[in-house]
C-alpha positions in Angstrom: 48.7 -2.5 118.8 51.9 -0.7 120.2 52.2 1.1 123.5 55.3 3.0 124.8 58.0 0.5 125.9 60.6 1.0 128.6 63.1 2.1 126.0 60.6 4.6 124.6 60.0 6.0 128.1 63.7 6.4 128.6 63.9 8.3 125.2 61.0 10.4 126.5 62.9 11.3 129.6 65.9 12.5 127.7 63.7 14.3 125.1 62.1 16.3 127.9 65.5 17.2 129.3 66.5 18.4 125.8 63.5 20.7 125.6 64.6 22.6 128.7 68.3 22.7 127.7 68.1 23.6 124.0 64.7 25.3 123.3 64.8 29.0 122.2 61.8 30.6 123.9 59.1 31.9 121.7 57.1 33.3 124.6 57.8 36.4 126.6 60.5 35.9 129.3 58.9 35.5 132.8 59.7 38.0 135.5 58.6 35.6 138.3 59.3 32.0 139.1 55.9 30.9 137.9 52.3 32.1 137.3 49.2 30.4 138.6 46.0 30.2 136.5 43.6 31.5 137.5 45.7 34.1 139.2 45.8 33.5 142.9 45.2 29.8 142.6 47.0 27.6 145.2 50.5 26.5 144.0 51.5 23.1 145.4 52.8 19.8 144.1 49.5 19.0 142.4 49.5 22.3 140.5 52.8 21.3 138.9 51.7 17.8 138.1 49.9 16.7 134.9 48.3 13.3 134.5 46.5 13.9 131.2 49.1 11.9 129.2 48.4 8.6 131.0 45.9 7.3 128.5 48.5 7.5 125.7 50.5 4.9 127.6 47.6 2.5 128.1 45.2 2.9 125.2 45.5 3.2 121.4 42.8 5.1 119.5 41.2 4.0 116.2 42.1 7.2 114.5 45.0 9.7 114.7 45.0 11.3 118.1 47.1 14.1 119.7 47.2 14.1 123.5 48.3 17.6 124.4 50.0 19.1 127.4 49.9 22.8 126.6 48.9 25.7 128.9 45.3 25.0 128.0 45.4 21.5 129.5 48.2 22.1 132.1 48.0 25.7 133.5 51.4 25.4 135.3 53.0 25.9 131.9 51.8 29.5 131.7 55.0 31.7 131.2 57.3 28.6 131.0 57.7 28.6 127.2 57.4 24.8 126.9 54.7 22.2 126.1 54.4 18.8 124.5 52.1 16.2 123.0 52.0 12.5 122.5 50.8 11.7 118.9 49.3 8.3 118.2 49.0 7.1 114.6 47.0 3.9 113.8 48.1 2.0 110.7 47.6 4.1 107.6 46.6 7.3 109.5 47.5 10.9 108.8 48.1 14.0 110.8 46.9 16.4 108.1 48.9 19.4 106.9 48.9 22.1 109.6 51.0 24.8 111.2 51.9 25.9 114.7 52.0 29.8 114.5 53.8 30.3 117.9 56.5 27.6 117.9 58.8 25.2 116.0 58.1 21.5 116.7 60.6 18.9 117.5 59.3 15.4 116.8 60.7 12.1 118.3 59.4 8.7 117.0 59.1 6.3 119.9 57.4 3.4 118.0 56.8 2.5 114.4 57.8 4.7 111.5 56.5 7.9 110.0 56.7 9.8 106.7 57.0 13.5 107.6 57.6 16.7 105.8 57.2 20.5 105.7 57.0 23.2 103.0 59.1 26.4 103.3 58.2 29.9 102.1 59.7 29.2 98.7 57.3 26.3 98.3 60.1 23.7 98.6 59.2 20.3 100.2 61.5 18.8 102.8 60.4 15.2 103.6 61.9 12.2 105.3 61.0 8.7 106.5 61.6 8.4 110.3 62.3 5.2 112.2 62.3 4.5 116.0 64.5 7.0 117.8 64.7 9.5 114.9 63.9 13.2 115.4 62.7 15.8 112.9 62.4 19.6 113.2 59.4 21.5 111.8 60.3 25.2 111.7 58.0 27.7 113.3 54.8 28.5 111.3 55.5 26.3 108.3 53.0 23.9 106.9 53.9 20.3 107.8 52.4 16.8 108.1 53.0 13.2 109.5 51.8 10.0 107.8 52.0 6.4 109.0 52.2 4.6 105.7 52.5 1.2 107.3 49.1 -0.6 106.6 49.5 -3.0 109.5 51.5 -1.3 112.4 50.8 1.7 114.5 53.2 4.5 115.4 53.7 6.9 118.2 55.7 10.1 118.4 56.4 12.8 121.0 56.2 16.5 120.0 58.0 19.2 121.9 57.3 22.9 121.6 59.1 26.1 122.7 55.8 27.7 123.7 53.3 27.1 126.4 50.6 27.4 123.7 52.0 26.8 120.2 48.6 26.7 118.6 47.5 24.5 115.7 46.0 25.6 112.4 44.8 22.5 110.6 44.5 23.4 106.9 41.6 21.3 105.7 39.1 22.5 108.3 40.5 26.0 108.4 40.1 26.4 104.6 36.9 24.4 104.0 34.8 24.6 107.2 35.5 28.0 108.6 32.8 29.9 106.6 34.9 31.1 103.6 32.4 31.2 100.7 32.2 28.5 98.1 32.7 31.1 95.3 36.0 32.4 96.9 37.3 28.8 97.4 36.3 27.8 93.9 38.2 30.7 92.4 41.2 30.2 94.7 41.5 26.5 93.8 40.6 27.0 90.1 37.6 24.7 90.3 33.8 25.0 90.6 31.4 25.3 93.5 30.2 21.7 93.1 33.7 20.4 93.8 34.1 22.7 96.8 30.8 21.6 98.3 31.8 18.0 97.8 35.1 18.6 99.8 33.1 20.4 102.5 30.7 17.5 102.8 33.6 15.1 103.2 35.0 17.2 106.1 31.8 17.7 107.9 31.3 15.7 111.1 28.8 12.9 110.9 25.3 13.7 112.3 24.9 12.7 115.9 
C-alpha cells in the first residue's frame, strides 16, 4: 500500500507552481481579484484553504478513487481557471474512458506506474506507459483513460486542469445508464438488446 512520499510531495509542489505559470485559461478572465461563493460570503484565510485532499495522503481505497479540488469542492477556485485532483489506483484498477469537456488534463505520476492513452478526432490512439515522475497531457475534450496494470502494486497520480470546473463525462455510465433506449444502443453498437441489457446490469450499482 503506497502513500505519497516526501519526494512525491516535492513533485506536487512544483507541479502546482507549473499550473499557475503555464496553464492556458479555459475559463473567462476574471475582472476582480476573486469571487466568493455564495456571493457575499466572508473571504478570509479559511476561505482560501482546502483540506479535502488530506485523506489521499493517509488512506488508500480498495477501488480507483479521484479526490477532487474543483470549484464544486473548493469554492475559492471560482473564476481562477485552475483545479486539480489526486487519483489513486489500487493494483489492477482502471479509470475508465472519459472526457473533460472544459479543460485539458496534465497528469503527473507520483507513485507506481500507469498505462495511459487518448483517442483524437481522427480515431488515432496515443498511448504510453508512465513511471514515477512522468507527465502526460490529455488534450481538452478527448476521450482518455488510465490503467494500473500492475497486479500487486498501487499507483497515485496528480491531475491538473486549466478550469475551475473541468467536468467529467465517463463513457460507460453516460452511454449505458443515462436512459438511452436499449434499441438505440443495440443499433449503435451493432448488437442486440439482450447484450445491451447485460452491459447495463453490470454497470448498475449493487442493491443497498
